[in-house]
C-alpha positions in Angstrom: -69.1 22.5 8.5 -66.9 25.2 8.1 -65.4 24.8 11.6 -64.7 21.2 10.5 -63.1 22.2 7.6 -61.0 24.8 9.7 -59.8 22.0 11.6 -58.9 19.9 8.6 -57.2 22.6 6.8 -55.4 24.0 10.0 -54.2 19.9 10.8 -53.2 19.8 7.2 -50.9 22.7 7.3 -49.8 21.7 11.0 -48.9 18.1 9.0 -46.9 19.6 6.0 -45.9 22.8 7.5 -42.1 21.1 7.2 -42.5 18.4 5.0 -39.5 17.5 2.6 -40.1 18.4 -1.0 -40.8 14.7 -2.6 -38.5 16.2 -5.9 -35.1 15.9 -3.7 -35.3 12.1 -4.4 -34.7 13.4 -8.4 -31.3 14.1 -7.1 -31.3 11.9 -3.9 -27.5 10.3 -3.2 -27.4 7.9 -0.2 -24.1 7.6 1.5 -21.7 5.1 -0.2 -18.7 3.2 1.1 -15.5 4.3 -1.1 -14.1 1.2 -3.1 -10.4 0.2 -3.2 -9.0 -1.2 -6.4 -5.1 -2.6 -6.8 -2.8 -2.3 -10.0 -4.4 -4.6 -11.5 -8.2 -3.5 -11.3 -9.7 -5.8 -8.5 -11.2 -4.6 -5.5 -9.0 -5.2 -2.7 -10.4 -3.2 0.2 -14.0 -0.8 1.0 -13.5 2.0 3.4 -17.4 1.9 5.0 -19.2 2.3 8.2 -22.1 0.6 6.4 -21.9 -2.2 3.7 -23.9 -0.2 1.0 -23.9 -1.1 -3.2 -25.7 0.9 -5.1 -27.8 -1.1 -8.2 -29.9 0.2 -11.4 -33.3 -1.1 -11.6 -31.9 -3.3 -14.5 -29.7 -4.8 -12.1 -32.3 -6.1 -10.3 -33.7 -9.9 -10.7 -37.7 -10.1 -11.5 -37.9 -12.6 -8.9 -36.0 -10.4 -6.3 -38.5 -7.8 -6.9 -41.5 -10.1 -6.8 -40.3 -11.3 -3.5 -40.0 -8.2 -1.8 -43.1 -7.0 -3.4 -45.0 -10.5 -1.9 -43.7 -10.0 1.3 -44.1 -6.2 1.9 -46.8 -4.6 -0.1 -48.8 -6.8 -3.1 -49.9 -3.8 -4.6 -47.4 -1.5 -5.1 -47.8 -1.9 -9.1 -51.0 -0.4 -8.7 -51.4 1.7 -5.8 -50.9 5.7 -5.6 -48.7 5.6 -2.4 -51.1 4.2 0.3 -52.6 0.7 0.1 -56.3 1.4 2.2 -56.6 -2.1 3.2 -53.5 -2.4 4.7 -54.2 0.7 6.4 -57.1 0.2 7.8 -55.5 -3.2 9.5 -52.8 -1.0 10.9 -54.9 1.5 12.6 -57.4 -1.2 14.4 -53.8 -3.1 15.6 -52.7 0.2 16.7 -55.8 0.6 18.5 -56.1 -2.8 20.1 -52.3 -2.3 21.5 -52.9 1.1 23.1 -51.5 0.7 26.5 -49.3 -2.1 25.9 -45.5 -1.8 25.3 -46.4 -4.0 21.7 -45.2 -2.0 18.6 -48.1 -2.3 16.4 -47.7 -3.4 12.9 -46.7 -0.6 10.3 -48.9 -1.4 7.2 -46.8 0.9 5.2 -46.2 0.5 1.2 -43.2 0.2 -0.3 -43.4 3.7 -0.9 -44.4 4.9 2.5 -41.0 3.1 3.4 -39.1 5.1 0.9 -40.5 8.0 2.6 -39.6 6.9 6.1 -36.0 5.9 5.7 -35.2 8.7 3.2 -37.1 11.7 4.7 -39.3 11.6 7.9 -37.6 9.4 10.2 -38.3 6.6 12.2 -40.4 7.9 15.1 -43.0 5.9 16.6 -45.9 7.8 16.2 -49.4 9.0 14.3 -48.6 11.9 13.0 -44.9 10.5 11.6 -47.5 7.8 10.2 -49.7 10.7 8.7 -46.8 12.7 7.7 -45.4 9.7 5.8 -48.7 9.1 3.8 -48.9 12.6 2.9 -45.2 12.4 1.6 -46.1 9.0 0.0 -48.5 10.3 -2.1 -46.4 13.0 -3.6 -43.6 10.8 -4.2 -45.7 8.9 -6.2 -46.4 12.2 -8.6 -42.6 12.7 -8.9 -40.8 9.2 -9.8 -41.7 6.1 -11.3 -42.6 3.0 -9.8 -39.3 1.4 -10.8 -37.5 4.4 -9.8 -39.3 3.9 -6.0 -38.1 0.7 -5.8 -34.9 0.8 -6.8 -34.5 3.7 -3.9 -36.4 1.5 -1.8 -34.1 -2.0 -2.6 -30.7 0.3 -2.5 -31.6 1.8 0.9 -33.5 -0.5 2.8 -31.9 -1.8 6.3 -31.1 -5.6 6.4 -28.9 -6.6 8.9 -25.2 -7.2 9.2 -24.3 -3.8 8.5 -25.8 -4.5 5.2 -28.1 -1.8 3.5 -29.9 -2.6 0.2 -30.2 -5.9 -1.2 -26.5 -6.0 -3.0 -24.6 -5.5 0.4 -27.1 -8.1 2.1 -26.7 -10.6 -0.3 -22.8 -10.6 0.3 -23.4 -10.6 3.9 -25.7 -13.2 3.8 -25.2 -15.9 1.2 -21.3 -14.1 -0.4 -23.1 -14.0 -3.8 -24.0 -11.1 -6.2 -27.6 -10.5 -6.6 -27.7 -12.2 -10.0 -26.5 -15.1 -8.9 -29.2 -15.5 -5.5 -31.3 -18.7 -5.5 -35.0 -18.3 -5.1 -35.0 -19.2 -1.5 -32.3 -16.8 -1.3 -34.2 -13.9 -2.5 -37.2 -15.2 -0.6 -35.1 -14.9 2.7 -33.7 -11.4 1.9 -37.4 -10.1 1.4 -38.4 -11.0 5.0 -35.4 -9.3 6.7 -37.1 -5.5 6.4 -39.2 -6.5 9.4 -36.6 -7.8 12.0 -33.4 -8.3 10.5 -31.4 -8.8 13.8 -33.7 -11.2 14.5 -34.2 -13.6 11.8 -30.3 -13.5 10.9 -29.3 -15.1 14.6 -28.6 -19.0 14.4 -31.2 -19.1 17.3 -34.2 -18.0 15.5 -33.1 -19.6 12.2 -36.5 -21.7 12.3 -38.7 -18.7 12.8 -36.5 -17.4 9.9 -37.0 -20.8 7.7 -40.8 -20.5 8.8 -41.6 -16.8 7.4 -39.1 -17.7 4.1 -41.3 -20.1 3.3 -44.6 -17.9 3.6 -42.7 -15.5 1.4 -42.4 -18.1 -1.1 -46.5 -19.1 -0.5 -47.4 -15.8 -1.0 -45.4 -15.7 -4.1 -47.0 -18.9 -5.7 -50.4 -17.2 -4.8 -49.3 -13.8 -7.2 -48.8 -16.1 -9.8 -44.7 -15.3 -9.6 -43.4 -19.0 -9.1 -45.3 -22.2 -10.1 -46.2 -25.2 -7.2 -43.0 -27.2 -8.0 -40.8 -24.3 -7.5 -42.4 -23.6 -4.8 -42.1 -27.1 -3.6 -38.5 -27.0 -4.0 -37.5 -24.0 -2.6 -39.4 -24.8 0.6 -37.1 -27.7 0.9 -34.0 -25.4 0.8 -31.8 -24.6 4.0 -31.3 -21.2 5.0 -27.8 -21.2 3.9 -26.3 -18.4 5.7 -22.8 -18.2 5.5 -21.0 -17.3 8.5 -17.6 -15.3 9.1 -16.3 -12.8 6.8 -16.8 -12.2 2.8 -15.0 -14.2 0.3 -14.5 -11.0 -1.9 -10.7 -10.7 -2.0 -9.6 -7.8 0.6 -5.5 -7.5 0.4 -3.4 -8.0 3.8 -2.4 -4.9 3.1 -3.4 -2.7 6.0 -0.3 -0.3 6.1 -0.6 0.5 2.8 -4.4 1.2 2.7 -4.5 2.6 6.1 -1.9 5.6 4.1 -4.5 5.5 1.5 -7.4 6.3 3.4 -5.3 9.2 5.1 -4.4 10.8 2.1 -8.1 10.3 0.8 -9.2 12.1 4.5 -6.6 14.8 3.7 -8.0 15.6 0.2 -11.9 15.1 0.8 -12.8 14.6 4.2 -13.9 11.5 6.3 -17.6 12.1 6.9 -20.9 13.2 5.1 -20.8 16.7 6.3 -16.9 17.3 5.0 -18.2 17.1 1.1 -19.5 14.9 -0.9 -16.5 13.0 -2.1 -16.0 12.3 1.5 -14.0 8.8 1.9 -17.1 7.4 4.4 -20.0 8.3 2.3 -18.8 9.9 -1.2 -18.9 6.2 -3.2 -15.0 7.3 -4.6 -13.2 4.5 -6.7 -10.0 4.4 -5.8 -7.3 3.4 -8.3 -4.4 2.5 -6.5 -0.9 0.9 -7.2 -0.9 -1.8 -5.1 0.5 -5.0 -6.4 -1.4 -7.9 -4.4 1.5 -10.3 -5.4 4.7 -8.1 -4.4 2.5 -6.5 -0.9 2.9 -10.5 0.0 5.9 -11.0 -0.5 6.7 -7.8 1.0 4.6 -9.2 4.5 6.1 -12.6 4.1 9.9 -11.3 4.1 9.9 -8.5 6.6 7.8 -11.0 9.1 10.5 -13.9 8.5 13.5 -11.5 9.2 11.8 -10.7 12.4 10.9 -14.3 13.6 14.4 -14.8 12.7 16.0 -12.3 14.2 13.6 -13.1 17.8 15.0 -16.2 17.7 14.2 -18.5 21.2 14.0 -14.9 23.0 10.7 -15.6 24.5 7.9 -13.6 25.5 8.6 -10.3 24.6 6.4 -8.4 26.8 2.4 -7.6 26.1 1.0 -6.1 23.1 -1.3 -3.5 25.3 -2.6 -3.7 28.4 -6.6 -3.6 29.7 -8.1 -2.3 32.9 -9.6 -4.4 34.9 -11.9 -2.1 36.6 -13.3 -1.0 33.6 -15.6 -4.3 32.7 -15.6 -7.5 31.5 -11.9 -8.0 29.7 -13.2 -10.3 26.7 -15.6 -7.3 25.8 -12.8 -4.7 26.1 -10.5 -6.9 23.8 -13.7 -6.9 21.3 -13.8 -3.1 21.3 -10.0 -2.5 21.0 -9.9 -4.1 17.3 -6.6 -5.5 18.3 -6.3 -8.7 16.2 -3.3 -10.7 14.0 -3.6 -12.7 10.9 -0.4 -15.0 10.9 -0.6 -19.0 11.1 -3.2 -20.3 13.6 -2.2 -17.2 16.4 -4.8 -15.4 18.0 -4.9 -12.2 20.0 -6.3 -12.4 23.5 -6.4 -11.1 26.9 -5.0 -12.9 30.7 -8.2 -12.9 32.6 -6.6 -15.1 35.2 -3.2 -15.9 36.7 -1.8 -18.2 39.3 2.1 -19.1 39.3 2.8 -20.5 35.9 -0.5 -21.0 35.0 -2.6 -18.4 33.5 -6.0 -18.3 31.6 -6.9 -16.0 28.8 -9.9 -14.7 26.8 -10.8 -14.2 23.4 -12.8 -11.4 21.5 -15.6 -13.9 21.1 -15.8 -14.4 25.0 -14.0 -18.0 24.9 -11.5 -18.6 27.6 -8.5 -21.1 27.4 -5.7 -22.0 29.7 -2.5 -20.8 28.9 0.9 -22.7 29.8 4.1 -21.4 30.9 3.0 -18.0 32.2 5.9 -15.2 32.6 5.9 -14.2 35.9 5.8 -10.9 34.8 2.6 -11.0 32.9 -0.1 -9.6 34.7 -4.1 -10.1 34.5 -5.3 -7.5 31.7 -1.8 -8.1 29.6 -3.2 -8.4 25.6 -0.8 -11.5 24.2 -0.4 -13.4 21.2 -1.0 -17.2 21.6 -1.3 -20.3 19.6 -2.7 -24.2 20.1 -0.7 -26.0 22.2 -2.0 -29.3 21.9 -5.4 -29.0 24.8 -4.1 -25.5 25.7 -2.2 -22.6 24.3 1.0 -20.9 24.6 2.4 -17.9 23.9 3.2 -17.1 20.2 6.8 -15.6 19.8 5.9 -12.0 18.7 8.5 -10.3 17.8 9.7 -7.6 19.7 12.2 -5.8 16.9 10.0 -4.5 13.6 11.2 -2.8 10.6 9.5 -1.4 7.2 9.9 -2.5 4.1 8.3 -0.2 0.8 8.9 -1.3 -3.2 8.6 1.4 -5.9 8.4 1.3 -9.6 11.5 3.7 -10.2 10.0 5.5 -13.5 6.9 6.9 -12.6 7.6 6.3 -8.5 4.3 3.9 -7.7 4.3 2.1 -4.4 3.9 -1.5 -5.2 3.7 -2.8 -1.9 4.1 -1.4 1.8 4.9 -3.2 5.4 5.2 -0.9 8.3 5.3 -3.9 10.9 4.3 -7.5 12.0 0.5 -6.8 11.5 -0.9 -3.3 11.1 -4.2 -5.2 13.1 -1.5 -4.5 16.5 -1.3 -1.1 15.6 -1.6 1.5 12.6 2.0 3.0 12.8 3.6 2.6 9.9 7.3 2.2 10.0 7.7 2.6 6.1 6.6 6.3 6.3 6.7 7.6 9.6 9.6 6.2 11.3 12.4 8.7 11.3 15.5 5.9 11.6 19.4 6.7 10.8 20.1 4.9 7.0 23.5 4.3 8.0 26.1 3.0 4.4 22.8 3.2 2.4 23.6 7.2 2.3 26.9 6.8 0.9 25.9 6.5 -2.7 25.0 10.0 -2.5 28.4 11.3 -0.9 29.9 9.8 -4.0 27.4 11.3 -6.5 28.5 14.5 -4.8 32.0 13.4 -5.7 31.8 12.6 -9.1 29.5 15.7 -9.8 32.7 18.0 -8.2 35.4 16.3 -10.5 35.9 12.9 -9.0 35.5 10.0 -11.3 34.8 6.2 -9.9 38.6 5.3 -10.8 40.1 8.4 -8.9 42.4 6.9 -6.2 40.8 8.0 -2.5 42.9 7.5 0.8 41.5 4.9 3.4 43.4 6.5 6.0 41.9 7.6 9.2 40.4 11.3 9.2 40.0 13.4 12.4 37.9 16.3 12.5 38.0 19.2 15.1 34.8 20.0 16.2 35.2 23.1 18.6 37.0 23.4 22.1 34.0 21.8 23.5 33.7 18.8 22.0 37.4 18.3 20.6 38.5 16.1 17.7 36.7 13.5 16.0 38.1 10.4 14.6 36.4 8.4 12.2 37.4 4.8 11.5 36.1 2.0 9.2 33.4 -0.7 10.6 35.2 -2.7 13.4 37.1 0.1 14.1 39.9 -0.2 11.6 41.9 2.9 10.6 42.5 1.7 7.1 45.4 2.4 5.1 46.3 2.7 1.7 44.5 4.5 -1.4 41.8 3.0 -3.5 39.6 3.7 -6.5 36.3 5.5 -5.5 34.1 2.2 -6.5 36.2 0.1 -4.2 35.1 2.4 -1.2 31.8 2.1 -2.4 31.6 -1.5 -3.0 33.4 -2.4 0.2 31.3 0.3 2.6 34.5 2.2 3.7 33.4 4.6 6.1 37.0 6.6 6.4 37.2 7.1 2.2 33.4 8.3 2.3 34.6 11.2 4.8 37.6 11.7 2.6 35.0 12.4 -0.3 32.9 14.5 1.8 35.4 16.5 3.2 37.4 16.9 -0.4 33.7 18.1 -1.7 32.4 19.9 0.6 30.0 19.0 3.0 28.0 21.8 2.6 27.8 20.5 -1.3 26.8 16.7 -0.3 24.0 17.9 2.4 22.6 19.9 -0.7 22.7 16.2 -2.2 20.3 14.9 0.3 17.9 17.9 0.4 17.6 17.8 -3.7 16.9 13.7 -3.7 14.7 14.2 -0.5 16.5 12.2 1.8 16.1 15.4 4.4 14.2 18.2 4.4 16.0 21.6 4.1 18.2 22.2 7.5 17.1 19.2 8.7 21.0 18.1 8.4 24.0 20.1 9.6 27.2 20.0 7.1 28.8 17.7 9.5 31.0 14.2 8.6 29.0 12.3 10.4 25.7 13.0 8.3 27.9 11.4 5.3 28.2 8.0 7.2 24.6 8.1 7.9 23.8 9.6 11.0 21.1 11.5 10.5 17.5 10.5 10.3 15.0 9.7 7.3 12.3 7.1 6.1 12.2 3.9 4.0 9.8 6.2 1.3 12.2 8.6 1.2 15.4 6.9 0.7 13.7 4.3 -1.8 12.6 7.1 -3.7 16.0 8.6 -3.7 17.5 5.3 -5.2 14.9 5.0 -7.6 15.7 8.2 -9.2 19.4 6.7 -9.7 17.7 4.0 -11.7 15.6 6.8 -13.9 18.6 8.9 -14.3 18.3 11.7 -12.2 14.5 12.5 -12.3 12.6 12.3 -9.2 9.1 10.8 -8.5 7.3 11.6 -5.4 6.3 8.5 -3.9 2.5 7.7 -5.3 0.2 5.4 -3.7 -3.1 6.2 -5.6 -3.4 6.7 -9.7 -6.4 8.5 -9.8 -9.9 9.0 -7.7 -13.2 9.1 -9.2 -16.2 10.3 -8.0 -19.5 7.9 -7.9 -20.6 9.0 -11.1 -17.1 7.9 -12.3 -15.8 11.1 -13.0 -12.2 11.6 -12.5 -11.4 13.6 -9.8 -7.6 13.7 -9.2 -4.8 11.7 -10.8 -1.5 11.4 -9.6 -0.2 11.9 -13.3 -0.6 15.4 -14.0 1.3 15.3 -17.3 -0.3 16.7 -20.2 -0.7 15.0 -24.1 -1.0 17.8 -26.7 -2.8 16.1 -29.7 -3.9 12.8 -27.3 -7.5 13.7 -27.9 -7.6 14.6 -31.5 -10.5 13.2 -34.0 -8.8 12.1 -36.8 -4.8 11.5 -36.9 -3.5 14.3 -38.9 -0.2 13.0 -40.0 2.0 14.2 -38.0 4.1 12.0 -35.6 2.2 10.3 -32.5 2.0 12.2 -29.2 4.2 11.2 -26.6 3.7 12.4 -22.8 6.5 14.2 -21.9 9.2 12.6 -18.8 8.0 12.0 -15.4 9.4 13.8 -12.1 12.1 16.3 -11.6 15.4 16.0 -12.6 18.0 16.1 -9.7 21.1 14.9 -10.3 22.9 14.5 -13.7 21.9 11.6 -15.5 25.5 10.7 -16.0 26.2 10.9 -12.6 23.1 9.0 -11.3 23.8 5.9 -13.7 27.9 5.9 -12.6 26.6 5.4 -8.7 24.4 2.5 -10.0 26.8 1.0 -11.9 29.2 1.1 -8.9 26.4 -0.2 -6.6 25.9 -3.4 -8.7 29.2 -4.2 -7.6 28.0 -4.1 -4.4 25.7 -6.7 -5.1 29.0 -8.9 -7.2 31.8 -8.7 -4.9 30.8 -6.0 -1.8 28.5 -6.4 1.0 25.2 -7.3 -0.6 26.9 -11.0 -2.1 23.8 -12.8 -0.4 22.2 -11.5 -3.8 24.5 -12.4 -6.7 23.7 -15.9 -7.4 19.8 -14.7 -7.9 21.3 -14.1 -11.5 19.6 -10.9 -11.9 21.1 -7.4 -12.9 20.7 -5.8 -9.2 22.0 -2.9 -7.4 21.9 -1.9 -4.1 23.7 -0.7 -1.0 23.6 -2.3 2.6 23.9 -0.1 6.5 24.3 -0.6 9.5 23.6 2.6 11.8 26.0 2.8 14.9 24.8 0.7 18.1 23.7 -0.8 15.8 20.7 0.2 16.4 19.2 -0.7 12.5 20.0 -2.7 9.8 19.4 -1.6 6.4 19.2 -2.6 2.4 18.2 -0.6 -0.3 18.3 -1.4 -4.5 16.8 -3.6 -6.8 16.6 -3.4 -10.8 15.3 -1.2 -13.7 11.8 -3.0 -12.9 11.6 -2.4 -9.0 13.3 -0.5 -6.1 12.4 -1.6 -2.7 13.8 -0.1 0.7 13.9 -2.1 4.0 15.4 -1.7 7.8 14.7 -3.9 10.9 15.8 -2.6 14.2 13.4 -1.5 17.9 11.2 1.0 17.8 13.1 2.4 20.8 16.5 2.5 19.3 18.8 0.1 20.8 21.4 -1.9 20.0 21.0 -5.0 18.5 23.8 -7.0 18.7 27.2 -6.6 17.7 26.8 -9.4 14.8 24.2 -7.6 13.1 25.0 -6.1 10.0 23.1 -5.0 6.7 24.2 -7.8 4.7 23.5 -10.6 7.1 20.0 -9.5 8.9 18.7 -7.0 5.9 19.8 -8.1 2.9 18.0 -11.4 2.8 14.6 -9.7 3.2 15.5 -8.6 -0.5 16.5 -12.1 -1.3 12.9 -13.6 0.0 10.9 -10.7 -1.6 12.9 -11.3 -5.0 12.7 -15.1 -5.0 8.6 -14.8 -4.5 8.5 -13.0 -6.6 10.5 -13.6 -9.6 8.0 -13.0 -12.6 7.9 -9.3 -11.6 11.9 -9.3 -12.6 12.7 -8.8 -16.3 16.5 -9.3 -16.0 16.8 -6.5 -17.9 20.3 -4.6 -17.4 20.7 -1.0 -16.2 20.6 1.5 -19.4 22.9 4.2 -19.7 22.1 7.4 -20.7 23.9 9.8 -23.3 26.9 11.0 -22.8 28.4 7.9 -20.9 31.6 6.2 -22.2 32.1 2.5 -20.9 35.8 2.1 -20.4 37.9 -1.1 -19.1 39.7 -0.8 -16.1 41.7 -2.2 -13.6 39.0 -2.1 -10.2 41.9 -2.6 -8.1 43.8 0.6 -9.6 41.9 2.4 -11.3 44.0 2.3 -14.1 42.8 2.1 -17.7 43.1 -1.6 -19.4 44.1 -2.3 -23.2 45.2 -5.7 -23.6 42.3 -7.6 -21.4 38.5 -7.7 -21.1 36.1 -8.1 -18.7 34.6 -11.8 -17.8 31.6 -13.0 -16.1 33.5 -13.6 -13.1 32.4 -11.4 -10.4 36.3 -10.8 -8.8 37.9 -10.3 -12.6 40.3 -7.9 -12.4 39.3 -5.7 -15.7 35.8 -4.5 -15.5 33.5 -1.8 -17.6 33.6 1.3 -15.8 31.0 4.4 -16.5 32.5 7.6 -17.4 31.8 10.9 -18.2 33.5 12.3 -21.8 37.0 13.0 -21.3 37.1 12.4 -17.5 38.5 8.3 -18.3 42.0 7.4 -17.2 44.9 8.1 -19.9 47.0 5.0 -20.2 50.6 4.8 -18.8 53.5 4.1 -20.5 57.2 3.3 -19.8 59.7 5.2 -21.3 61.1 2.4 -23.3 57.9 2.1 -24.8 57.6 6.2 -25.6 61.3 5.8 -27.3 60.2 2.9 -29.7 57.3 4.5 -30.5 58.7 7.7 -31.5 61.6 5.8 -33.6 58.5 3.9 -35.3 56.5 7.1 -36.1 59.5 9.0 -37.4 60.4 6.4 -39.5 56.8 5.9 -41.2 57.0 9.6 -41.8 60.1 9.2 -43.9 58.6 6.7 -45.9 55.8 8.3 -46.4 57.8 11.8 -46.9 59.8 9.3 -50.0 57.0 7.9 -51.2 55.5 11.6 -51.4 58.5 12.7 -53.0 58.3 9.7 -55.8 54.6 10.3 -56.2 54.3 7.2 -54.8 51.5 5.8 -51.5 51.8 2.1 -50.5 48.5 2.9 -48.2 51.2 2.9 -45.2 49.4 6.0 -43.8 46.0 4.0 -43.9 47.6 1.0 -42.1 49.4 3.2 -39.5 46.7 2.8 -36.7 46.0 -1.0 -37.5 49.4 -1.6 -37.6 50.0 0.1 -33.9 47.4 -1.9 -32.8 45.0 0.8 -32.6 47.0 2.9 -29.9 46.5 6.4 -30.3 
């Protein structure tokens, strides 16, 4: 007996030597996906390897609990972790199957399954089963029954990459657990045994039979009536196919940028920290506006297709090596896809002359008509239906980027980095370094304004030549189209009509070092990236859509620069805010009681990088670009808009950047490997229409409020053709009106010019008035002539 006891004791010690502590379940936190919300608070995406949603016990429907107990562990509410009858049956089944390849019935209680899934693993052995039973009894001593079954229903793998009943309810029925019908709850309860079997369409009869058995068990256990049993058993399985209806934004470029930022902050997997992207269960609030995002995508795509026109096949998207196995299997694992009309991604599986066969990622193969000679087996292409066969879809080779931002906060509202992020993750809104062309000119003009010029300053529109040294010789600049210009014009005219020569004159008179400093201050260029050469004043340096949109937003924001922000704040799985973009403090905002003082206010966001008056002067001139300059395509929208077109040399890029006090956006179109787009391409006819369509599709987002001037700006009537001050006429709503309101800093507005005869007449009038005043004073009389003097002169002073 003593020897037997020693053997049992040694076996017990051996089984429990490294058994996990059941108390760890008190603080157990499962891996959870990170959930992304848009600007309206609605879920737009999940970063997940597995589908998981953690519920509380109170969130679980009573009949769902009953279904699982009936299917898996009828005595769950009464046993201490081990069901003796089930254990005996499992032992008998195990012995009967020794030597065969069949796996014995487990006979595990729900508590044992919790121990297996979370703590001891799924090894098929007697040792694991014994360790599981020991641990189950310990779990029962640590956790309540409610806590145990909640852990179980949150962790159990149920197929379709779903872990837990809420994720499975979405995956199989596109419902939340609280909305499931009785027969659907019973179906979920059969999945723990063989989820991959019961979820296949070929096994639906078997699944239905098993589901009806669970319903019968529920009736035997008194959970449902006979009538409920009969009604539920008569129902089809009702499993949904395809994607869940939960809203998921078509904003791959935006969401990928958010993912990159989160990984930089918290890591990717569980081993990287408790708040990792794919395990930490983060709740991420972004500024993504779904309506603006859809419009950005549609507008940029339309421009790409418009440019592509009838050019035909632009080449393969990618190439798959036939020697590496089945082509459709390789296509499926490549994750290349597209979401546009009825287009699909396919791989060429066979080709003969002008005919070919293409295969889809689901294994289906279809005929392709009019295959180009250059197409080869293994090419990945976009196709669309054409009667009974398929033809190549005109996927444009040209690409581009688009970004929209709230100028007062820097919140990025929409972002499109190409035709479709499913074709490739390279984001042309944030990663593509492109020459901005004339869209950089406003910051040259701003530098001039900060160094003594005004919007009415006369600037020569004449050829400018610059000696570059003995090796490069002399460089002479011209206007667009090769014109050498001629004459002098107000600064405003140069910006409205995008005059290269006037811009170069302003830059050189101001000092290119100062111009480059402005570029760096507003974030268009990194420090030291641009050299002080005149070509950089015309957009020869590289920048991104993101940087230049932020710089234009700064102009609207009276010189305050806000860094672009996609994420508003991040919460951990418990709802605690662990990061936020707006770091401003609000002193007194959390007082328990009002102390009678003025309401506390947040300070202004951003960093002052430009004189607010200068920024407004530039915006005011850029309104003229829309009214009568190079962006008149936007004029009939009837909104207060500012902006600037740009066309880089070649032309290789066509740009537009601008917007309103509500939204500032920027876009470009060009080839990824820059090359000539064609002599007819300009920012006005290629990029400005993108902005036009974007505004038209989102009209309710544009309030129509005007641009407001900061303190210290004087609005003066001038003749826009000469820059001279006007006193005898008023501006009109006509865009080409000669008289306009112009913005000046104090004491910089033009003085009135007068002819000599006017000056002589004025002198005689003043002398006469002074004599009358003196005579009146001598006689003790004043007929009020002094008080009326200004009025008699028509307000001239």
